[in-house]
C-alpha positions as CSV (number, residue, x, y, z in Angstrom):
1,M,48.2,62.5,14.2
2,P,51.8,63.6,13.4
3,T,52.2,65.4,10.1
4,V,55.2,66.0,7.8
5,L,55.5,69.6,9.1
6,P,57.8,68.7,12.0
7,W,60.2,67.2,9.5
8,F,60.5,70.6,7.8
9,L,60.7,72.6,11.0
10,A,63.5,70.6,12.5
11,P,65.9,71.0,9.6
12,L,65.0,74.7,9.6
13,A,66.1,74.9,13.2
14,G,69.5,73.5,12.5
15,L,69.9,75.7,9.4
16,A,68.9,78.8,11.4
17,L,71.6,78.3,14.0
18,A,74.2,77.4,11.4
19,L,73.6,80.7,9.5
20,A,73.8,82.6,12.8
21,M,77.4,81.4,13.3
22,P,80.5,83.4,12.3
23,G,81.0,83.2,8.6
24,P,77.5,84.1,7.5
25,G,77.0,85.9,10.8
26,L,73.2,86.2,10.7
27,W,73.2,86.2,14.5
28,P,69.4,87.1,15.1
29,L,68.6,83.7,13.6
30,A,69.9,82.2,16.8
31,L,66.7,83.4,18.4
32,L,64.6,81.4,15.9
33,F,66.1,78.0,16.3
34,P,64.7,77.2,19.8
35,G,61.1,77.9,18.7
36,L,61.5,76.0,15.4
37,L,62.8,72.9,17.2
38,L,60.2,73.2,20.1
39,E,57.4,73.5,17.5
40,A,58.7,70.4,15.7
41,V,58.7,68.5,19.0
42,E,55.2,69.8,19.8
43,R,53.8,68.6,16.5
44,G,55.9,65.5,16.0
45,G,54.2,63.1,18.4
46,G,55.7,60.9,21.1
47,G,57.9,57.9,21.3
48,W,61.1,58.0,19.2
49,R,60.0,61.0,17.0
50,P,61.3,63.9,19.2
51,W,64.7,62.2,19.5
52,A,64.8,61.7,15.8
53,L,63.6,65.3,15.0
54,G,66.3,66.7,17.2
55,W,68.9,64.5,15.6
56,V,67.9,65.6,12.1
57,A,68.1,69.2,13.1
58,G,71.6,68.6,14.5
59,V,72.8,66.9,11.3
60,V,71.6,69.8,9.2
61,H,73.3,72.2,11.5
62,W,76.7,70.6,11.5
63,V,76.7,69.8,7.8
64,V,76.0,73.5,7.0
65,A,78.1,75.1,9.8
66,T,81.1,73.0,9.3
67,H,80.9,72.2,5.6
68,W,84.5,73.2,5.3
69,V,85.4,69.8,6.9
70,H,84.8,68.3,3.4
71,G,87.5,70.5,1.8
72,V,90.0,69.7,4.6
73,M,89.4,65.9,4.3
74,H,89.4,65.9,0.5
75,H,92.2,68.3,-0.3
76,Y,94.6,67.6,2.7
77,G,93.3,64.3,4.1
78,G,93.6,62.5,0.8
79,L,90.0,61.2,0.8
80,P,88.1,60.9,-2.5
81,W,85.3,63.5,-2.9
82,I,82.6,61.1,-1.9
83,G,84.7,59.8,1.0
84,A,85.0,63.4,2.3
85,V,81.2,63.7,2.1
86,G,80.9,60.6,4.2
87,A,83.4,62.0,6.7
88,L,81.5,65.2,7.1
89,G,78.2,63.3,7.3
90,G,79.6,60.9,9.9
91,M,80.9,63.8,12.0
92,A,77.5,65.6,11.8
93,A,75.7,62.4,12.7
94,I,77.8,61.9,15.9
95,L,77.6,65.6,17.0
96,A,73.8,65.7,16.3
97,V,73.3,63.2,19.1
98,T,73.3,66.1,21.6
99,W,70.5,67.8,19.6
100,G,68.5,64.6,19.7
101,A,69.0,64.3,23.4
102,V,67.8,67.8,24.1
103,A,64.7,67.4,21.9
104,G,63.9,64.0,23.3
105,L,64.2,64.9,26.9
106,T,62.2,68.1,26.4
107,A,59.3,66.0,25.1
108,L,59.2,63.9,28.3
109,V,57.7,66.7,30.4
110,P,54.3,68.3,30.2
111,P,54.1,70.9,27.4
112,V,53.9,73.9,29.8
113,W,57.3,72.9,31.3
114,R,59.1,72.7,28.0
115,V,59.8,76.4,27.7
116,W,62.0,76.2,30.8
117,L,63.5,72.8,30.3
118,F,64.7,73.4,26.7
119,P,67.4,76.1,27.5
120,A,68.6,74.4,30.6
121,A,68.9,71.0,28.9
122,W,70.5,72.6,25.9
123,V,73.4,74.1,27.9
124,A,73.8,71.0,30.1
125,I,73.9,68.6,27.2
126,D,75.8,70.8,24.7
127,T,78.6,71.2,27.4
128,L,79.2,67.4,27.0
129,R,80.8,68.1,23.6
130,R,83.9,69.2,25.5
131,F,84.4,65.6,26.6
132,Q,84.8,62.2,25.2
133,P,83.6,60.7,22.9
134,F,83.0,64.1,21.2
135,Q,85.9,66.4,22.2
136,F,84.6,69.1,19.9
137,P,83.1,72.1,21.7
138,W,83.1,74.1,18.4
139,N,80.5,76.8,17.8
140,D,78.6,77.0,21.1
141,V,75.6,79.3,20.9
142,A,77.3,82.3,22.5
143,V,79.8,82.5,19.7
144,V,77.1,84.2,17.5
145,L,77.6,87.4,19.5
146,A,81.4,87.4,19.5
147,D,81.4,90.1,16.9
148,R,79.3,92.3,19.2
149,P,81.4,93.0,22.2
150,A,78.8,95.4,23.7
151,L,76.8,92.2,24.3
152,L,79.6,90.3,25.9
153,G,79.6,92.2,29.2
154,S,78.2,89.3,31.2
155,L,80.8,86.7,30.2
156,P,83.3,87.3,33.2
157,V,80.5,86.2,35.6
158,W,78.8,83.2,33.9
159,G,80.8,82.6,30.8
160,A,79.7,81.5,27.3
161,S,77.4,78.9,28.9
162,G,75.4,81.7,30.6
163,L,75.2,83.9,27.6
164,G,74.3,80.9,25.4
165,W,71.5,80.0,27.9
166,A,70.2,83.5,27.7
167,L,70.0,83.4,23.9
168,V,68.3,80.0,23.9
169,A,65.9,81.1,26.7
170,V,64.9,84.3,24.8
171,G,64.2,82.2,21.7
172,A,62.2,79.6,23.7
173,G,60.3,82.4,25.5
174,L,59.3,84.1,22.3
175,W,58.0,80.8,21.0
176,G,56.1,80.3,24.2
177,L,54.4,83.7,24.0
178,A,52.7,82.5,20.8
179,R,50.9,79.7,22.8
180,R,48.2,80.8,25.2
181,D,48.8,78.1,27.8
182,R,52.6,78.8,27.8
183,R,52.5,82.6,28.1
184,P,52.9,82.9,31.9
185,A,55.9,80.5,31.9
186,A,57.3,82.1,28.7
187,A,57.0,85.6,30.1
188,A,58.7,84.5,33.3
189,L,61.5,82.9,31.4
190,L,62.1,86.1,29.3
191,V,62.2,88.2,32.5
192,A,64.7,85.7,34.0
193,A,66.9,85.7,30.9
194,V,67.1,89.4,30.5
195,G,67.4,90.0,34.3
196,A,70.2,87.4,34.7
197,T,72.1,89.0,31.7
198,V,71.7,92.5,33.0
199,T,72.7,91.4,36.6
200,S,75.7,89.5,35.4
201,T,76.8,92.4,33.3
202,A,76.4,94.8,36.2
203,L,78.4,92.5,38.5
204,A,81.2,91.8,36.0
205,P,84.6,93.1,37.1
206,G,86.4,95.5,34.8
207,F,89.9,95.0,33.6
208,A,92.5,95.4,36.4
209,P,96.0,95.8,35.0
210,S,98.7,94.5,37.3
211,G,101.9,95.9,35.9
212,E,103.6,97.5,32.9
213,A,102.4,96.7,29.5
214,L,104.5,94.1,27.5
215,R,105.3,95.1,23.9
216,L,104.5,92.0,22.1
217,A,104.5,91.0,18.4
218,V,102.6,88.3,16.5
219,L,103.8,87.0,13.2
220,Q,101.7,85.9,10.2
221,P,104.1,84.5,7.6
222,G,101.3,83.4,5.2
223,T,102.9,80.0,4.5
224,S,100.7,77.6,2.7
225,L,100.6,74.0,3.7
226,E,101.8,73.0,0.2
227,E,104.9,75.2,0.8
228,K,105.4,73.7,4.3
229,W,105.4,70.2,2.9
230,D,107.9,71.0,0.2
231,P,111.5,70.6,1.4
232,D,112.7,73.0,-1.4
233,E,110.7,75.8,0.2
234,W,111.9,75.3,3.8
235,Q,114.8,77.8,3.6
236,E,112.5,80.5,2.2
237,I,110.0,79.8,4.9
238,A,112.6,80.1,7.6
239,D,114.0,83.3,6.0
240,R,110.5,84.8,6.0
241,V,110.1,84.1,9.7
242,W,113.6,85.4,10.5
243,T,112.8,88.7,8.6
244,L,109.5,89.2,10.3
245,T,111.1,88.6,13.7
246,R,113.8,91.2,13.1
247,Q,111.1,93.7,12.0
248,A,109.2,93.0,15.2
249,A,112.4,93.6,17.3
250,D,113.0,96.8,15.3
251,A,109.5,97.9,16.3
252,G,110.4,97.5,20.0
253,A,108.8,94.1,20.7
254,G,110.4,92.3,23.6
255,T,108.3,89.1,23.1
256,V,107.6,87.6,19.7
257,L,105.0,84.9,19.0
258,W,105.4,82.6,16.1
259,P,102.3,80.8,14.9
260,E,101.9,77.0,14.9
261,S,104.1,75.3,12.4
262,A,106.0,78.5,11.5
263,V,109.1,76.6,10.4
264,P,109.4,73.0,9.4
265,F,112.1,72.1,12.0
266,R,112.1,70.5,15.4
267,L,113.5,72.5,18.3
268,D,114.3,69.5,20.5
269,A,115.8,67.2,17.8
270,D,117.7,69.7,15.5
271,P,120.7,71.3,17.3
272,A,121.5,73.6,14.4
273,Y,118.0,75.0,14.4
274,R,118.0,75.4,18.2
275,H,121.3,77.2,17.9
276,L,119.9,79.6,15.2
277,V,116.8,80.4,17.2
278,T,118.7,81.0,20.4
279,G,121.2,83.1,18.6
280,L,118.4,85.2,17.0
281,A,116.9,85.8,20.4
282,A,120.3,86.8,21.8
283,D,121.1,89.1,18.9
284,L,117.8,90.9,19.1
285,G,117.4,90.9,22.8
286,I,114.0,89.3,22.7
287,E,112.2,86.2,23.8
288,I,110.4,84.0,21.3
289,V,107.4,81.8,21.9
290,L,107.2,79.2,19.2
291,N,105.5,75.9,18.4
292,S,107.3,72.6,17.7
293,I,106.9,68.9,18.0
294,G,108.5,67.7,21.2
295,A,109.5,64.2,22.4
296,T,108.0,62.9,25.6
297,A,109.6,60.9,28.3
298,A,107.6,57.8,27.3
299,G,108.9,57.9,23.7
300,G,105.9,59.6,22.1
301,Y,105.4,63.1,20.7
302,A,103.7,66.2,21.9
303,N,102.5,69.3,20.1
304,S,104.4,71.8,22.2
305,A,105.0,75.5,22.9
306,Y,108.5,76.6,23.9
307,L,110.0,79.8,25.3
308,V,113.4,80.7,23.7
309,T,115.6,83.5,25.0
310,G,119.2,84.5,24.4
311,D,120.2,82.1,27.3
312,G,118.6,79.1,25.5
313,V,115.4,77.1,25.5
314,A,113.5,77.4,28.8
315,E,113.2,74.1,30.6
316,A,109.5,74.5,31.1
317,R,107.5,73.9,27.9
318,Y,103.7,73.5,27.4
319,D,102.4,70.3,25.8
320,K,99.1,70.6,24.1
321,V,96.4,69.1,26.3
322,H,93.3,69.1,24.0
323,L,94.2,67.3,20.8
324,V,92.2,67.4,17.6
325,P,90.1,64.3,17.0
326,F,91.2,62.6,13.7
327,G,93.8,65.3,13.3
328,E,96.3,64.7,16.1
329,Y,94.9,61.4,17.4
330,V,92.3,58.8,16.5
331,P,89.7,58.3,19.3
332,A,89.7,54.9,20.8
333,W,86.0,54.3,19.8
334,A,86.9,55.0,16.2
335,G,89.8,52.5,16.0
336,L,87.7,50.0,14.1
337,V,86.9,52.4,11.2
338,A,89.9,54.8,11.1
339,S,93.6,54.3,11.7
340,D,95.3,57.3,10.1
341,A,95.4,60.8,11.5
342,L,95.0,63.8,9.2
343,V,98.2,65.4,10.2
344,R,101.0,64.3,7.8
345,E,104.0,64.9,10.1
346,V,103.0,62.4,12.8
347,G,100.6,59.6,13.3
348,R,99.5,60.3,16.9
349,F,100.3,62.9,19.5
350,T,100.4,62.4,23.2
351,P,98.3,64.9,25.2
352,G,99.9,67.1,27.8
353,A,98.9,66.6,31.4
354,V,98.5,70.1,32.8
355,V,97.9,73.7,31.7
356,E,100.8,75.9,32.8
357,P,101.9,79.3,31.6
358,L,105.3,79.8,29.9
359,P,107.7,81.7,32.1
360,A,108.1,84.7,29.8
361,R,108.7,88.2,31.2
362,T,105.0,88.2,31.8
363,P,103.7,84.6,32.2
364,I,101.8,83.7,29.1
365,G,99.0,81.1,29.0
366,V,99.3,79.4,25.6
367,A,96.6,77.5,23.7
368,V,97.9,75.6,20.7
369,C,95.4,76.0,17.9
370,Y,92.1,74.2,18.6
371,E,92.5,74.4,22.4
372,V,91.1,77.9,22.5
373,V,87.6,76.5,21.9
374,F,87.7,74.9,25.4
375,P,86.7,77.5,28.0
376,G,88.3,75.6,30.8
377,H,91.7,75.8,29.2
378,S,92.0,79.6,29.4
379,A,90.4,79.5,32.9
380,A,93.1,77.0,34.0
381,A,95.8,79.2,32.5
382,V,94.9,82.3,34.4
383,R,94.4,80.4,37.7
384,A,97.9,79.1,37.2
385,G,99.2,82.7,37.0
386,A,99.0,83.7,33.3
387,G,99.0,87.5,33.0
388,L,98.4,87.3,29.3
389,L,96.8,84.7,27.0
390,A,98.0,83.7,23.6
391,T,97.2,81.1,20.9
392,L,99.5,79.8,18.2
393,T,97.5,78.3,15.4
394,N,97.7,77.1,11.8
395,D,94.4,77.7,10.1
396,G,95.9,77.0,6.6
397,W,93.8,73.9,6.4
398,Y,90.6,76.0,6.1
399,G,91.5,78.5,3.3
400,F,89.0,81.3,3.0
401,S,86.1,79.3,4.4
402,W,83.9,80.1,7.5
403,A,86.3,78.2,9.7
404,P,88.9,80.9,10.4
405,E,86.2,83.3,11.6
406,Q,84.5,80.6,13.7
407,H,87.9,79.8,15.3
408,F,88.8,83.4,15.9
409,A,85.5,84.2,17.5
410,Q,86.3,81.8,20.3
411,V,89.4,84.0,21.2
412,R,87.0,86.9,21.7
413,L,84.9,84.9,24.2
414,R,87.9,83.7,26.1
415,A,89.4,87.2,26.4
416,A,86.1,88.6,27.8
417,E,85.6,85.6,30.1
418,S,89.0,86.0,31.7
419,R,89.5,89.8,31.4
420,R,92.8,89.2,29.8
421,W,94.5,90.5,26.7
422,F,94.6,87.7,24.1
423,A,97.2,87.5,21.3
424,R,96.6,85.3,18.3
425,A,99.5,84.3,16.0
426,A,98.1,82.4,13.0
427,L,100.1,81.0,10.1
428,T,97.7,82.3,7.4
429,G,95.3,84.4,9.5
430,I,93.4,85.6,11.4
431,S,96.1,87.1,13.7
432,A,95.0,89.7,16.2
433,F,95.2,91.4,19.5
434,V,91.9,91.1,21.4
435,D,91.4,93.3,24.5
436,P,89.9,92.1,27.8
437,Y,86.4,93.1,26.7
438,G,86.5,91.0,23.5
439,R,87.2,93.9,21.2
440,V,89.6,93.5,18.4
441,A,92.4,96.0,18.8
442,R,94.4,95.0,15.7
443,E,94.0,92.3,13.1
444,L,95.6,90.7,10.1
445,A,93.0,89.0,7.8
446,V,93.2,85.6,6.2
447,G,95.7,85.7,3.3
448,E,97.7,88.7,4.6
449,Q,101.3,88.5,5.4
450,G,103.0,90.6,8.1
451,L,103.1,91.3,11.8
452,L,101.3,93.1,14.6
453,V,103.0,94.9,17.5
454,G,101.1,96.1,20.5
455,D,101.4,97.0,24.2
456,L,99.5,94.5,26.2
457,A,98.9,95.1,29.9
458,P,98.9,92.0,32.1
459,S,96.5,91.2,34.9
460,V,96.5,88.8,37.9
461,A,92.8,89.3,38.8
462,L,90.4,86.3,38.5
463,T,86.9,86.7,37.2
464,P,84.1,84.6,38.7
465,R,84.1,82.4,35.6
466,S,87.8,81.8,35.8
467,R,87.8,81.3,39.6
468,W,84.7,79.0,39.9
469,G,84.8,77.2,36.6
470,D,81.7,76.7,34.5
471,W,79.3,77.0,37.4
472,W,76.4,78.0,35.1
473,A,76.5,74.8,33.2
474,V,76.4,72.9,36.5
475,L,73.4,74.9,37.5
476,C,71.7,74.2,34.2
477,A,72.3,70.5,34.6
478,T,70.8,70.6,38.1
479,A,67.8,72.6,36.9
480,A,67.2,70.3,33.9
481,A,67.3,67.2,36.1
482,A,64.9,68.8,38.6
483,L,62.5,69.8,35.8
484,L,62.6,66.3,34.3
485,V,61.9,64.6,37.6
486,G,59.1,67.1,38.4
487,G,57.6,67.0,35.0
488,R,57.6,63.2,34.8
489,R,56.0,63.1,38.3
490,Q,53.3,65.5,37.2
491,R,52.5,63.5,34.1
492,R,52.1,60.3,36.1
493,Q,49.8,62.1,38.5
494,S,47.7,63.5,35.7
495,R,47.3,60.1,34.2
496,D,46.3,58.6,37.5
């Protein structure tokens, strides 16, 4: 008969993974959550219970790991305190559906099969968070190792999906070793996880530079959102960016990256501002990559990245493809309960259609803010010819919470997956240069003001992950489907 114990184990699973994430950074806890959730499923009984146990674990995970959403919605979104609690809880309830699906499907096969099914189902179903109706691939399991570049060596081959599978598989295997009837399957899974990781690391290509290094600068003006929304502060904001840009040029930078929302003006609709930026680039002999709202041909607005040189604004611009749900657009399914976006400047953005590098001296693949959490975005940029990767972001919404560290950790994974230098220009931090192995070369912490200048070597080589896409997630989905079919068939045969 089911007991209350599973209802304690499931929340502990969600809590363990939340505390393993950047912020608290207790990464070994990521090895505990699979066993805790599998034990909850094992003891929880059949029917609806495994699905509910997984969902409860997911709710706890997302409430803890992304508790900073409450502050964003309350302080900047204008929701009352209790309303922001509801927003956080609602988001967690939606995202927890993937946890419930993994636990529920795992319970459908014979117990001895669950050790192998759980990690495959986890990767296959968690990958769905990249797509509608979720569009929120934040904090995948592999991100717990972002601060340990020595463990990121396999990423160019199988990406974050592969490394995440290995972590979950090790956790599930360790749990299986504690049960006598699971030990052979668990031992085989552990051997497979370690062997696949070692093999992928050995096969991973090294960094292959393809030309002279580009001296590049990233600015961190430290502008608060309150300043940005106050017209009386706009001139001081612009002066600060101008000063940092001149300092970057004095340090020899040929390309300067401004963070998202660096100045409160529109490049396409403000001729005076456009003239000033073009003149600055001409006077200093530099090119500037900046973010601005841009009008679309259909009459909408895009969140765009531009390249500005002394000759003017480049005709090619990059329009942000992956928009922030409830920040830059309201999902269609939520139209009945929400009508206002969080961003104050606009109501809704129009997503871009394609990922293309900006035609700088070295082609730069740009991710605008949140896009860096999508592995396919960086892969598409390098396939399109990007020699360097960059992200322009405004993390001022998050203050000194866990969010900036969680966001920055994704940059480290993308750099290692693609074997590219990755530059991050953040309005309030964290700004950094990350090398092609996921190591931080230079960094400005949250709350600091200043700039970084570095020599970044481009590359045109494609890693297996960049060339073939997320092939490991496809393999996991195939394996999970096969295990489900085989496990269900064996259950029916045993009943007969």
